[in-house]
C-alpha positions in Angstrom: 317.4 156.3 -106.1 318.2 152.7 -105.9 321.4 151.2 -104.5 324.1 150.4 -107.1 325.0 146.8 -107.8 327.2 145.5 -110.7 325.2 142.2 -110.9 321.8 143.8 -110.5 319.2 141.4 -112.1 316.8 144.1 -112.8 317.9 144.8 -116.5 320.2 143.1 -119.0 322.9 145.4 -120.1 325.4 145.4 -122.9 328.2 145.6 -120.2 327.1 142.4 -118.5 327.2 140.6 -121.9 330.7 142.0 -122.5 331.7 140.7 -119.0 330.3 137.4 -119.6 332.2 137.2 -122.9 335.4 138.5 -121.3 335.2 135.6 -118.8 335.0 133.1 -121.7 337.8 134.7 -123.5 339.9 134.6 -120.3 339.3 130.9 -119.8 340.1 129.9 -123.5 343.7 131.2 -123.6 344.2 129.9 -120.0 343.6 126.4 -121.3 346.1 127.0 -124.2 348.5 128.3 -121.5 347.9 125.2 -119.4 348.6 122.9 -122.3 351.8 124.8 -123.1 353.0 124.6 -119.6 352.2 120.9 -119.5 354.1 120.3 -122.7 357.1 122.2 -121.6 357.1 120.6 -117.9 356.5 117.0 -119.2 358.1 116.8 -122.7 357.1 113.1 -122.8 353.5 114.2 -123.4 354.4 115.6 -126.9 355.8 112.1 -127.9 352.5 110.5 -126.7 350.5 112.6 -129.2 349.4 111.1 -132.4 351.5 112.0 -135.4 348.6 113.9 -137.2 348.4 116.6 -134.4 352.0 116.9 -133.4 352.8 119.7 -135.8 349.8 121.7 -134.6 350.6 121.3 -130.9 354.2 122.6 -131.1 355.3 125.4 -128.9 355.9 127.6 -131.9 352.2 127.4 -132.8 350.5 127.4 -129.4 352.3 130.3 -127.8 351.2 132.9 -130.4 347.7 131.5 -130.2 347.8 131.9 -126.5 349.0 135.3 -126.7 346.7 136.5 -129.5 343.6 135.1 -127.8 344.7 136.8 -124.7 345.3 140.2 -126.3 342.5 140.3 -128.8 339.9 138.2 -127.2 340.1 138.9 -123.5 341.5 142.4 -123.5 339.2 143.7 -126.1 336.2 142.3 -124.4 337.3 143.8 -121.0 337.9 147.2 -122.6 334.5 147.1 -124.3 332.9 146.1 -121.0 334.6 149.1 -119.1 333.7 151.6 -121.8 330.1 150.5 -122.0 329.7 150.4 -118.1 331.3 153.7 -117.6 329.3 155.2 -120.3 326.1 153.9 -118.9 326.9 155.4 -115.5 327.8 158.8 -117.1 324.7 159.3 -119.3 321.5 160.5 -117.5 318.6 158.3 -117.6 316.2 158.9 -120.5 312.8 160.3 -119.6 309.8 158.3 -120.3 306.8 159.5 -122.2 305.0 160.5 -119.0 308.0 162.6 -117.7 309.2 160.2 -115.0 313.0 159.2 -115.0 312.4 155.6 -113.9 314.0 153.0 -116.1 311.7 150.7 -117.9 311.7 147.1 -116.6 313.4 144.6 -118.9 312.4 141.0 -118.9 315.7 139.2 -119.3 316.2 135.6 -118.2 
């Protein structure tokens, strides 16, 4: 049996894709949070914004966006990643047609 590694490059798994997606969904709400913190720490930044975008970058619109992206974007991807990863560890490997239990190689780049 081979050693276990989370970032094993032998096969592409759904869990790895959920992990990459969860990293993206962690960075996106973080950018909204950084913008929120900047607008609260330096209120003059809001005065320098063009009038066309001022209503859309108010605290009342950005905070729910930040929270919803974190809850529904990042947390849902992390939960799916954990469920997929644990399920793949719990299920026995499928036997091939020749009776061996070796996993088929997957050419993913």
